[in-house]
VEXKOLZA-377385 format. One record per residue (C-alpha): x, y, z; residue in three letters; chain. Coordinates in steps of 0.02 Angstrom, whole numbers, padded with zeros to 5 digits. Example, Ala and Ser with C-alpha at 12.3 -4.5 7.8 and 13.67 -1.06 7.14 Angstrom:
# residues 2
+--------+--------+--------+-----+---+
|     px |     py |     pz |   r | c |
+--------+--------+--------+-----+---+
|  00615 | -00225 |  00390 | ALA | A |
|  00684 | -00053 |  00357 | SER | A |
+--------+--------+--------+-----+---+
# end
This chain:
# residues 386
+--------+--------+--------+-----+---+
|     px |     py |     pz |   r | c |
+--------+--------+--------+-----+---+
|  00000 |  00000 |  00000 | UNK | A |
|  00070 |  00171 | -00049 | UNK | A |
|  00105 |  00310 |  00078 | UNK | A |
| -00036 |  00417 |  00005 | UNK | A |
| -00163 |  00277 |  00025 | UNK | A |
| -00104 |  00242 |  00203 | UNK | A |
| -00118 |  00427 |  00252 | UNK | A |
| -00292 |  00436 |  00171 | UNK | A |
| -00348 |  00282 |  00266 | UNK | A |
| -00280 |  00354 |  00429 | UNK | A |
| -00368 |  00519 |  00399 | UNK | A |
| -00535 |  00432 |  00369 | UNK | A |
| -00516 |  00308 |  00513 | UNK | A |
| -00600 |  00336 |  00680 | UNK | A |
| -00589 |  00218 |  00828 | UNK | A |
| -00739 |  00155 |  00927 | UNK | A |
| -00682 |  00253 |  01080 | UNK | A |
| -00673 |  00416 |  00981 | UNK | A |
| -00842 |  00381 |  00901 | UNK | A |
| -00925 |  00354 |  01072 | UNK | A |
| -00849 |  00515 |  01138 | UNK | A |
| -00910 |  00615 |  00987 | UNK | A |
| -01082 |  00534 |  00998 | UNK | A |
| -01097 |  00576 |  01184 | UNK | A |
| -01049 |  00758 |  01156 | UNK | A |
| -01167 |  00776 |  01008 | UNK | A |
| -01313 |  00703 |  01106 | UNK | A |
| -01289 |  00839 |  01237 | UNK | A |
| -01290 |  00972 |  01101 | UNK | A |
| -01445 |  00906 |  01012 | UNK | A |
| -01534 |  00882 |  01179 | UNK | A |
| -01515 |  01069 |  01214 | UNK | A |
| -01582 |  01114 |  01041 | UNK | A |
| -01731 |  00997 |  01062 | UNK | A |
| -01767 |  01062 |  01237 | UNK | A |
| -01775 |  01240 |  01169 | UNK | A |
| -01882 |  01190 |  01020 | UNK | A |
| -02007 |  01087 |  01120 | UNK | A |
| -02052 |  01226 |  01242 | UNK | A |
| -02236 |  01264 |  01260 | UNK | A |
| -02320 |  01434 |  01240 | UNK | A |
| -02173 |  01514 |  01149 | UNK | A |
| -02207 |  01702 |  01141 | UNK | A |
| -02249 |  01765 |  00967 | UNK | A |
| -02117 |  01902 |  00976 | UNK | A |
| -01983 |  01768 |  00979 | UNK | A |
| -02017 |  01705 |  00802 | UNK | A |
| -02099 |  01856 |  00718 | UNK | A |
| -01980 |  01974 |  00629 | UNK | A |
| -01962 |  02101 |  00486 | UNK | A |
| -01899 |  02079 |  00307 | UNK | A |
| -01745 |  02176 |  00256 | UNK | A |
| -01830 |  02202 |  00088 | UNK | A |
| -02020 |  02191 |  00080 | UNK | A |
| -02010 |  02139 | -00104 | UNK | A |
| -01938 |  01970 | -00051 | UNK | A |
| -02041 |  01819 | -00002 | UNK | A |
| -01892 |  01730 |  00080 | UNK | A |
| -01726 |  01791 |  00148 | UNK | A |
| -01593 |  01664 |  00198 | UNK | A |
| -01475 |  01756 |  00315 | UNK | A |
| -01313 |  01668 |  00367 | UNK | A |
| -01402 |  01500 |  00385 | UNK | A |
| -01308 |  01357 |  00468 | UNK | A |
| -01386 |  01183 |  00469 | UNK | A |
| -01279 |  01045 |  00544 | UNK | A |
| -01297 |  00857 |  00566 | UNK | A |
| -01225 |  00792 |  00730 | UNK | A |
| -01168 |  00615 |  00686 | UNK | A |
| -01067 |  00481 |  00775 | UNK | A |
| -00912 |  00524 |  00673 | UNK | A |
| -00922 |  00714 |  00691 | UNK | A |
| -01024 |  00867 |  00645 | UNK | A |
| -01072 |  00879 |  00461 | UNK | A |
| -01090 |  01062 |  00412 | UNK | A |
| -01212 |  01034 |  00270 | UNK | A |
| -01263 |  01218 |  00260 | UNK | A |
| -01126 |  01330 |  00322 | UNK | A |
| -01172 |  01515 |  00312 | UNK | A |
| -01294 |  01526 |  00165 | UNK | A |
| -01368 |  01696 |  00121 | UNK | A |
| -01481 |  01737 | -00027 | UNK | A |
| -01654 |  01808 | -00063 | UNK | A |
| -01806 |  01747 | -00161 | UNK | A |
| -01902 |  01898 | -00231 | UNK | A |
| -02092 |  01891 | -00242 | UNK | A |
| -02155 |  01822 | -00408 | UNK | A |
| -01981 |  01768 | -00466 | UNK | A |
| -01893 |  01601 | -00493 | UNK | A |
| -01726 |  01573 | -00407 | UNK | A |
| -01624 |  01426 | -00471 | UNK | A |
| -01508 |  01341 | -00346 | UNK | A |
| -01373 |  01241 | -00434 | UNK | A |
| -01223 |  01136 | -00380 | UNK | A |
| -01161 |  00957 | -00376 | UNK | A |
| -01233 |  00824 | -00261 | UNK | A |
| -01197 |  00853 | -00076 | UNK | A |
| -01173 |  01041 | -00090 | UNK | A |
| -01320 |  01082 |  00026 | UNK | A |
| -01458 |  01128 | -00097 | UNK | A |
| -01590 |  01009 | -00030 | UNK | A |
| -01542 |  01036 |  00153 | UNK | A |
| -01567 |  01223 |  00127 | UNK | A |
| -01743 |  01193 |  00062 | UNK | A |
| -01782 |  01066 |  00199 | UNK | A |
| -01725 |  01194 |  00328 | UNK | A |
| -01852 |  01315 |  00255 | UNK | A |
| -01988 |  01182 |  00273 | UNK | A |
| -01924 |  01127 |  00446 | UNK | A |
| -01910 |  00949 |  00377 | UNK | A |
| -01726 |  00920 |  00422 | UNK | A |
| -01714 |  00751 |  00510 | UNK | A |
| -01707 |  00785 |  00696 | UNK | A |
| -01632 |  00769 |  00823 | UNK | A |
| -01470 |  00742 |  00726 | UNK | A |
| -01507 |  00883 |  00603 | UNK | A |
| -01523 |  01056 |  00678 | UNK | A |
| -01527 |  01238 |  00622 | UNK | A |
| -01390 |  01302 |  00736 | UNK | A |
| -01375 |  01484 |  00679 | UNK | A |
| -01443 |  01614 |  00560 | UNK | A |
| -01618 |  01664 |  00506 | UNK | A |
| -01744 |  01615 |  00372 | UNK | A |
| -01867 |  01758 |  00354 | UNK | A |
| -02031 |  01712 |  00267 | UNK | A |
| -02155 |  01845 |  00212 | UNK | A |
| -02338 |  01785 |  00210 | UNK | A |
| -02399 |  01954 |  00150 | UNK | A |
| -02468 |  01995 |  00322 | UNK | A |
| -02338 |  01931 |  00444 | UNK | A |
| -02153 |  01888 |  00434 | UNK | A |
| -02093 |  01728 |  00518 | UNK | A |
| -01916 |  01678 |  00564 | UNK | A |
| -01933 |  01496 |  00513 | UNK | A |
| -01777 |  01448 |  00611 | UNK | A |
| -01869 |  01494 |  00773 | UNK | A |
| -02050 |  01456 |  00726 | UNK | A |
| -02131 |  01322 |  00839 | UNK | A |
| -02201 |  01162 |  00764 | UNK | A |
| -02384 |  01211 |  00788 | UNK | A |
| -02362 |  01372 |  00688 | UNK | A |
| -02254 |  01286 |  00558 | UNK | A |
| -02392 |  01161 |  00520 | UNK | A |
| -02504 |  01307 |  00471 | UNK | A |
| -02374 |  01370 |  00347 | UNK | A |
| -02311 |  01205 |  00276 | UNK | A |
| -02418 |  01150 |  00128 | UNK | A |
| -02520 |  01311 |  00139 | UNK | A |
| -02399 |  01458 |  00118 | UNK | A |
| -02245 |  01354 |  00074 | UNK | A |
| -02258 |  01193 | -00026 | UNK | A |
| -02130 |  01072 | -00097 | UNK | A |
| -02124 |  00963 | -00252 | UNK | A |
| -02010 |  00820 | -00206 | UNK | A |
| -01883 |  00738 | -00321 | UNK | A |
| -01960 |  00564 | -00335 | UNK | A |
| -02152 |  00558 | -00334 | UNK | A |
| -02163 |  00370 | -00307 | UNK | A |
| -02077 |  00387 | -00137 | UNK | A |
| -02181 |  00541 | -00091 | UNK | A |
| -02353 |  00474 | -00135 | UNK | A |
| -02426 |  00341 | -00019 | UNK | A |
| -02444 |  00181 | -00123 | UNK | A |
| -02593 |  00113 | -00023 | UNK | A |
| -02705 |  00266 | -00043 | UNK | A |
| -02791 |  00329 | -00199 | UNK | A |
| -02734 |  00493 | -00277 | UNK | A |
| -02893 |  00589 | -00230 | UNK | A |
| -02887 |  00569 | -00040 | UNK | A |
| -02702 |  00617 | -00039 | UNK | A |
| -02740 |  00785 | -00121 | UNK | A |
| -02899 |  00804 | -00016 | UNK | A |
| -02798 |  00789 |  00144 | UNK | A |
| -02692 |  00942 |  00101 | UNK | A |
| -02845 |  01049 |  00060 | UNK | A |
| -02945 |  00991 |  00213 | UNK | A |
| -02800 |  01027 |  00332 | UNK | A |
| -02790 |  01211 |  00284 | UNK | A |
| -02974 |  01244 |  00238 | UNK | A |
| -03079 |  01184 |  00385 | UNK | A |
| -03235 |  01273 |  00323 | UNK | A |
| -03245 |  01178 |  00157 | UNK | A |
| -03368 |  01033 |  00142 | UNK | A |
| -03315 |  00861 |  00081 | UNK | A |
| -03392 |  00890 | -00091 | UNK | A |
| -03305 |  01059 | -00108 | UNK | A |
| -03138 |  00979 | -00062 | UNK | A |
| -03160 |  00842 | -00192 | UNK | A |
| -03210 |  00968 | -00325 | UNK | A |
| -03056 |  01072 | -00284 | UNK | A |
| -02944 |  00917 | -00299 | UNK | A |
| -03016 |  00871 | -00470 | UNK | A |
| -02996 |  01052 | -00528 | UNK | A |
| -02812 |  01048 | -00476 | UNK | A |
| -02785 |  00888 | -00575 | UNK | A |
| -02861 |  00973 | -00727 | UNK | A |
| -02754 |  01127 | -00697 | UNK | A |
| -02592 |  01026 | -00714 | UNK | A |
| -02646 |  00954 | -00881 | UNK | A |
| -02725 |  00787 | -00833 | UNK | A |
| -02866 |  00755 | -00957 | UNK | A |
| -02954 |  00614 | -00863 | UNK | A |
| -02950 |  00704 | -00695 | UNK | A |
| -03102 |  00614 | -00622 | UNK | A |
| -03027 |  00445 | -00667 | UNK | A |
| -02853 |  00486 | -00601 | UNK | A |
| -02934 |  00547 | -00438 | UNK | A |
| -02988 |  00367 | -00405 | UNK | A |
| -02825 |  00283 | -00458 | UNK | A |
| -02677 |  00222 | -00356 | UNK | A |
| -02501 |  00295 | -00386 | UNK | A |
| -02436 |  00134 | -00467 | UNK | A |
| -02570 |  00148 | -00603 | UNK | A |
| -02495 |  00311 | -00667 | UNK | A |
| -02340 |  00347 | -00770 | UNK | A |
| -02193 |  00447 | -00702 | UNK | A |
| -02251 |  00607 | -00788 | UNK | A |
| -02429 |  00586 | -00722 | UNK | A |
| -02367 |  00557 | -00545 | UNK | A |
| -02260 |  00713 | -00556 | UNK | A |
| -02413 |  00810 | -00613 | UNK | A |
| -02508 |  00744 | -00461 | UNK | A |
| -02366 |  00805 | -00348 | UNK | A |
| -02376 |  00978 | -00427 | UNK | A |
| -02566 |  00979 | -00405 | UNK | A |
| -02543 |  00934 | -00222 | UNK | A |
| -02411 |  01069 | -00197 | UNK | A |
| -02519 |  01204 | -00278 | UNK | A |
| -02684 |  01153 | -00199 | UNK | A |
| -02682 |  01296 | -00072 | UNK | A |
| -02607 |  01431 | -00187 | UNK | A |
| -02442 |  01445 | -00091 | UNK | A |
| -02333 |  01601 | -00095 | UNK | A |
| -02177 |  01494 | -00119 | UNK | A |
| -02155 |  01331 | -00217 | UNK | A |
| -01996 |  01231 | -00184 | UNK | A |
| -01961 |  01118 | -00334 | UNK | A |
| -01824 |  00994 | -00286 | UNK | A |
| -01764 |  00924 | -00454 | UNK | A |
| -01944 |  00899 | -00515 | UNK | A |
| -01893 |  00833 | -00688 | UNK | A |
| -01740 |  00724 | -00650 | UNK | A |
| -01826 |  00556 | -00674 | UNK | A |
| -01928 |  00607 | -00826 | UNK | A |
| -01893 |  00596 | -01012 | UNK | A |
| -01856 |  00755 | -01110 | UNK | A |
| -02029 |  00785 | -01183 | UNK | A |
| -02114 |  00761 | -01014 | UNK | A |
| -01983 |  00876 | -00934 | UNK | A |
| -02031 |  01015 | -01053 | UNK | A |
| -02216 |  00993 | -01013 | UNK | A |
| -02186 |  00994 | -00825 | UNK | A |
| -02080 |  01153 | -00838 | UNK | A |
| -02215 |  01237 | -00943 | UNK | A |
| -02346 |  01191 | -00812 | UNK | A |
| -02239 |  01262 | -00670 | UNK | A |
| -02205 |  01423 | -00765 | UNK | A |
| -02387 |  01452 | -00812 | UNK | A |
| -02456 |  01409 | -00640 | UNK | A |
| -02327 |  01521 | -00554 | UNK | A |
| -02389 |  01668 | -00657 | UNK | A |
| -02572 |  01620 | -00630 | UNK | A |
| -02562 |  01618 | -00439 | UNK | A |
| -02416 |  01744 | -00426 | UNK | A |
| -02304 |  01626 | -00329 | UNK | A |
| -02115 |  01622 | -00313 | UNK | A |
| -02015 |  01465 | -00355 | UNK | A |
| -01856 |  01399 | -00276 | UNK | A |
| -01795 |  01280 | -00412 | UNK | A |
| -01662 |  01153 | -00360 | UNK | A |
| -01577 |  01062 | -00503 | UNK | A |
| -01415 |  00998 | -00579 | UNK | A |
| -01475 |  01042 | -00754 | UNK | A |
| -01404 |  01208 | -00812 | UNK | A |
| -01521 |  01203 | -00963 | UNK | A |
| -01672 |  01203 | -00848 | UNK | A |
| -01597 |  01347 | -00748 | UNK | A |
| -01568 |  01449 | -00907 | UNK | A |
| -01748 |  01420 | -00963 | UNK | A |
| -01840 |  01442 | -00798 | UNK | A |
| -01742 |  01553 | -00678 | UNK | A |
| -01733 |  01741 | -00653 | UNK | A |
| -01592 |  01727 | -00527 | UNK | A |
| -01459 |  01593 | -00499 | UNK | A |
| -01374 |  01539 | -00337 | UNK | A |
| -01221 |  01426 | -00357 | UNK | A |
| -01181 |  01321 | -00204 | UNK | A |
| -01025 |  01221 | -00162 | UNK | A |
| -00986 |  01123 | -00002 | UNK | A |
| -01125 |  01206 |  00099 | UNK | A |
| -01089 |  01386 |  00046 | UNK | A |
| -01149 |  01506 | -00088 | UNK | A |
| -00999 |  01541 | -00198 | UNK | A |
| -01085 |  01647 | -00330 | UNK | A |
| -01256 |  01725 | -00358 | UNK | A |
| -01333 |  01844 | -00483 | UNK | A |
| -01462 |  01861 | -00621 | UNK | A |
| -01472 |  01719 | -00747 | UNK | A |
| -01394 |  01832 | -00881 | UNK | A |
| -01247 |  01877 | -00768 | UNK | A |
| -01210 |  01698 | -00718 | UNK | A |
| -01222 |  01627 | -00894 | UNK | A |
| -01140 |  01772 | -00988 | UNK | A |
| -01006 |  01808 | -00858 | UNK | A |
| -00975 |  01657 | -00743 | UNK | A |
| -00842 |  01718 | -00622 | UNK | A |
| -00803 |  01588 | -00490 | UNK | A |
| -00689 |  01447 | -00555 | UNK | A |
| -00819 |  01319 | -00497 | UNK | A |
| -00958 |  01405 | -00595 | UNK | A |
| -00844 |  01413 | -00747 | UNK | A |
| -00812 |  01226 | -00726 | UNK | A |
| -00999 |  01190 | -00719 | UNK | A |
| -01025 |  01289 | -00879 | UNK | A |
| -00883 |  01198 | -00967 | UNK | A |
| -00955 |  01029 | -00918 | UNK | A |
| -01120 |  01069 | -01006 | UNK | A |
| -01138 |  00987 | -01179 | UNK | A |
| -01150 |  01113 | -01321 | UNK | A |
| -01258 |  01083 | -01475 | UNK | A |
| -01159 |  01067 | -01639 | UNK | A |
| -00993 |  01058 | -01547 | UNK | A |
| -00897 |  00894 | -01567 | UNK | A |
| -00783 |  00846 | -01422 | UNK | A |
| -00686 |  00686 | -01387 | UNK | A |
| -00733 |  00690 | -01203 | UNK | A |
| -00848 |  00799 | -01097 | UNK | A |
| -00758 |  00910 | -00971 | UNK | A |
| -00769 |  00863 | -00787 | UNK | A |
| -00702 |  00959 | -00638 | UNK | A |
| -00552 |  00862 | -00567 | UNK | A |
| -00537 |  00811 | -00385 | UNK | A |
| -00676 |  00790 | -00256 | UNK | A |
| -00773 |  00890 | -00128 | UNK | A |
| -00684 |  00906 |  00042 | UNK | A |
| -00740 |  00799 |  00189 | UNK | A |
| -00891 |  00890 |  00265 | UNK | A |
| -00841 |  00833 |  00441 | UNK | A |
| -00671 |  00915 |  00429 | UNK | A |
| -00682 |  01064 |  00313 | UNK | A |
| -00522 |  01162 |  00274 | UNK | A |
| -00497 |  01340 |  00339 | UNK | A |
| -00461 |  01406 |  00164 | UNK | A |
| -00568 |  01415 |  00005 | UNK | A |
| -00659 |  01248 | -00008 | UNK | A |
| -00629 |  01241 | -00196 | UNK | A |
| -00442 |  01279 | -00188 | UNK | A |
| -00383 |  01097 | -00202 | UNK | A |
| -00483 |  01076 | -00364 | UNK | A |
| -00450 |  01248 | -00437 | UNK | A |
| -00333 |  01283 | -00584 | UNK | A |
| -00347 |  01473 | -00566 | UNK | A |
| -00273 |  01499 | -00393 | UNK | A |
| -00182 |  01661 | -00349 | UNK | A |
| -00064 |  01698 | -00203 | UNK | A |
| -00206 |  01760 | -00092 | UNK | A |
| -00291 |  01589 | -00102 | UNK | A |
| -00172 |  01528 |  00035 | UNK | A |
| -00268 |  01638 |  00158 | UNK | A |
| -00433 |  01612 |  00248 | UNK | A |
| -00599 |  01579 |  00161 | UNK | A |
| -00633 |  01725 |  00041 | UNK | A |
| -00768 |  01852 |  00077 | UNK | A |
| -00902 |  01910 | -00044 | UNK | A |
| -00853 |  02030 | -00183 | UNK | A |
| -00986 |  02129 | -00278 | UNK | A |
| -00959 |  02128 | -00466 | UNK | A |
| -01122 |  02225 | -00490 | UNK | A |
| -01276 |  02269 | -00386 | UNK | A |
| -01344 |  02092 | -00409 | UNK | A |
| -01188 |  01990 | -00452 | UNK | A |
| -01087 |  01927 | -00302 | UNK | A |
| -00941 |  01805 | -00298 | UNK | A |
| -00832 |  01732 | -00159 | UNK | A |
| -00660 |  01722 | -00240 | UNK | A |
| -00490 |  01804 | -00209 | UNK | A |
| -00468 |  01833 | -00396 | UNK | A |
| -00587 |  01982 | -00379 | UNK | A |
| -00543 |  02043 | -00204 | UNK | A |
| -00421 |  02178 | -00261 | UNK | A |
| -00470 |  02207 | -00441 | UNK | A |
| -00657 |  02178 | -00463 | UNK | A |
| -00642 |  02166 | -00651 | UNK | A |
| -00505 |  02034 | -00662 | UNK | A |
| -00376 |  01929 | -00574 | UNK | A |
| -00290 |  01988 | -00416 | UNK | A |
+--------+--------+--------+-----+---+
# end
């Protein structure tokens, strides 16, 4: 075995004694978080707040979401800040494990507890009347928001829909929960209308079917109908077209775009597909290893990608009418989330490093009013390399 392999094995090895010690310490930490969260009669002033910009529906402000595991603390979201303007679509892009889904689950308060906890930062959500800090909102209040004001279209509909219940009752449940005054017939009519709205021709028939009787595209339509049943202010679409073929993808994206305009909702679109981002998004947030490394309008990100990671993502995208021997891929791998370096997380994979990259993690640099990048190449000269 080579020296490099031995050192790598040693770095990734943890003894049973060390694991028990870490587990014991983490249980104490999560117990304190749970104790604070499970308090009764939490005063409203504690979780009500004000938006920095009233034109936003959501503001992520220095969000930290950690998972306290037996081998250490995984910093899945490590200081994320970005806004979702009202009526706009914000695309969140990055490779697997960069924190996209955990950011959205933090907004829905669906992070697996007690191991997963929001440890710092704020998530301000504007309902139009009140502003909630989701990070501090108690469970009882969150249940009123989740599915009503904020809804989520999950990545794989077959694991989100209950296989032993028909489609109709699953949509009915969402509407009944947030509309207590509606009669049973009104709820059923609303469910059928939602199925029609997402382009299902035989809505009455699909209402009575089980999930396994539908195709992947039909199931995804049902998930969208369920998410939009209460006209939410924010729709979180977590890779809604990943498992679908290209023609169905286009139909689903058209449905989302049209329905967003019809009910004036905002969309947080999580995807790996840069083509989907270019077509759907107004703003783009690029994440890497739990941090936002670049954000801006879709034109700024695609016309002038500035962070080396963003440039790498753009280069790895196939181009029509361009023949290449092999598609580009970013070399190296993401650092260990349990033991993150104290310098730029992308440095070990970057081919554009400058002398300043040996320092601490870079701060944000404004390239324009809406275009922000975290890279030392712009820290001294905002137009070019340092």
